[in-house]
C-alpha positions as CSV (number, residue, x, y, z in Angstrom):
1,M,74.6,142.3,72.6
2,A,76.2,144.8,70.2
3,E,73.5,145.1,68.2
4,A,71.2,145.8,70.4
5,Q,73.0,148.5,72.1
6,R,73.4,149.9,68.6
7,A,69.5,149.9,68.1
8,V,68.5,151.2,71.4
9,T,71.1,154.3,70.9
10,Q,69.5,154.9,67.6
11,A,66.5,154.7,68.6
12,V,66.0,156.2,72.2
13,T,67.2,159.8,73.1
14,L,68.3,160.0,76.6
15,P,67.7,162.9,78.6
16,V,71.0,165.2,79.5
17,G,72.9,163.9,82.9
18,Y,71.5,160.1,81.9
19,E,73.6,157.2,80.7
20,L,72.4,153.6,79.7
21,I,74.6,151.1,81.2
22,W,74.2,147.5,80.0
23,G,74.4,144.7,82.1
24,G,71.5,142.7,84.0
25,Q,71.1,139.3,84.8
26,F,73.8,138.1,82.4
27,E,76.3,140.0,84.2
28,H,75.7,138.9,87.1
29,L,75.7,135.9,86.6
30,Q,79.2,135.9,85.1
31,E,80.7,137.9,87.7
32,A,79.0,135.2,90.1
33,A,80.8,132.6,88.3
34,R,84.1,134.7,88.1
35,R,83.7,134.7,92.0
36,L,82.9,131.0,92.4
37,A,85.9,130.1,90.3
38,M,87.8,131.3,93.2
39,V,85.7,130.5,96.2
40,V,85.1,126.7,95.1
41,P,88.5,125.8,95.1
42,V,90.0,128.0,98.6
43,T,86.7,125.9,100.2
44,L,87.9,122.2,99.0
45,L,91.5,122.7,99.7
46,L,90.3,124.0,103.4
47,I,88.0,121.1,103.6
48,L,91.0,119.1,102.5
49,G,93.0,120.5,105.1
50,M,90.2,120.0,108.0
51,L,90.3,116.5,107.1
52,S,93.8,115.6,106.8
53,V,94.4,117.7,110.0
54,I,91.3,115.4,111.9
55,F,92.2,112.0,110.2
56,G,96.3,112.6,110.7
57,A,95.4,113.1,114.3
58,M,93.9,109.7,114.3
59,R,96.6,107.9,112.9
60,P,99.6,108.2,116.0
61,A,96.6,107.3,118.2
62,V,96.8,103.5,116.5
63,E,100.8,103.8,116.5
64,N,100.3,104.6,119.8
65,A,98.7,101.5,121.0
66,F,101.4,99.4,119.2
67,I,104.0,101.5,121.4
68,E,102.2,100.8,124.6
69,S,101.7,97.1,124.0
70,F,105.3,97.6,123.5
71,N,106.3,99.4,126.4
72,G,103.8,97.1,128.9
73,G,105.7,94.0,127.9
74,L,108.8,95.8,128.4
75,R,108.2,97.0,131.5
76,D,106.3,93.2,132.9
77,E,108.7,91.0,131.2
78,C,111.9,92.7,132.0
79,L,111.9,95.7,134.4
80,N,109.7,94.4,136.7
81,A,111.1,91.3,136.8
82,H,114.9,92.3,137.6
83,Q,116.5,94.5,140.5
84,F,119.3,95.8,138.9
85,T,122.3,96.9,140.6
86,S,124.3,98.9,137.9
87,M,124.0,100.7,134.7
88,A,125.8,98.2,132.7
89,E,123.6,95.3,133.8
90,A,120.7,97.3,133.0
91,Q,121.9,97.7,129.5
92,Q,123.0,93.7,129.4
93,I,119.6,92.6,130.4
94,I,117.3,95.3,128.7
95,E,119.8,94.1,125.2
96,A,118.9,90.6,126.0
97,W,115.0,90.8,126.5
98,R,115.3,93.4,122.7
99,L,117.2,90.3,121.2
100,D,114.2,87.7,122.1
101,Y,112.0,90.2,121.2
102,N,113.2,90.9,117.8
103,Q,114.8,87.8,116.9
104,R,113.1,84.9,118.8
105,R,109.8,85.7,119.8
106,P,106.7,85.0,117.2
107,H,104.0,88.1,117.3
108,S,100.6,87.5,116.4
109,S,100.9,90.5,114.6
110,L,103.2,88.8,112.1
111,G,101.6,85.8,111.7
112,H,102.7,84.2,114.3
113,L,106.4,84.6,113.0
114,T,109.3,86.8,114.8
115,P,110.2,89.8,113.1
116,N,113.5,88.4,111.5
117,E,111.6,85.4,110.1
118,F,109.0,87.9,108.8
119,V,111.0,90.4,107.0
120,L,112.4,87.1,105.7
121,Y,109.0,86.5,104.1
122,R,108.4,89.6,103.4
123,Q,111.5,89.4,101.3
124,V,110.8,86.6,99.4
125,I,107.2,87.7,98.7
126,R,108.7,90.9,97.0
127,V,111.3,89.2,94.7
128,V,108.6,86.2,93.7
129,E,106.4,89.7,93.4
130,E,109.0,91.3,91.2
131,V,109.8,88.0,89.5
132,V,105.9,87.2,88.3
133,C,104.7,90.9,87.8
134,S,107.8,91.0,85.1
135,G,107.6,88.1,83.2
């Protein structure tokens, strides 16, 4: 480009008040590339942010289903089945129900194991995986 500028400067005499500015398609393409280098990453971050907001909002809805299932069981099997005469009695009966729910009752979501059995099962699996993967 410098060679072309030198050749034009030597061959063409500009009238007074005129100036020659070198630019054109190549310069416009470079400017567009600079703008895109800034706009594209910002746009991608904006899209990722919007997706995380959209799909992040779906997660609590799924978690809410599990909570509602638990609450329904507590209400149907414990709260509606008893008439509490004191706060102490309510705490005692609800605690007994909680222990039954967490220690003695199998859950289909846990492969028909009790929560305590499932925790033990996962601990055994984790130890076996560590041994197999390390050796």
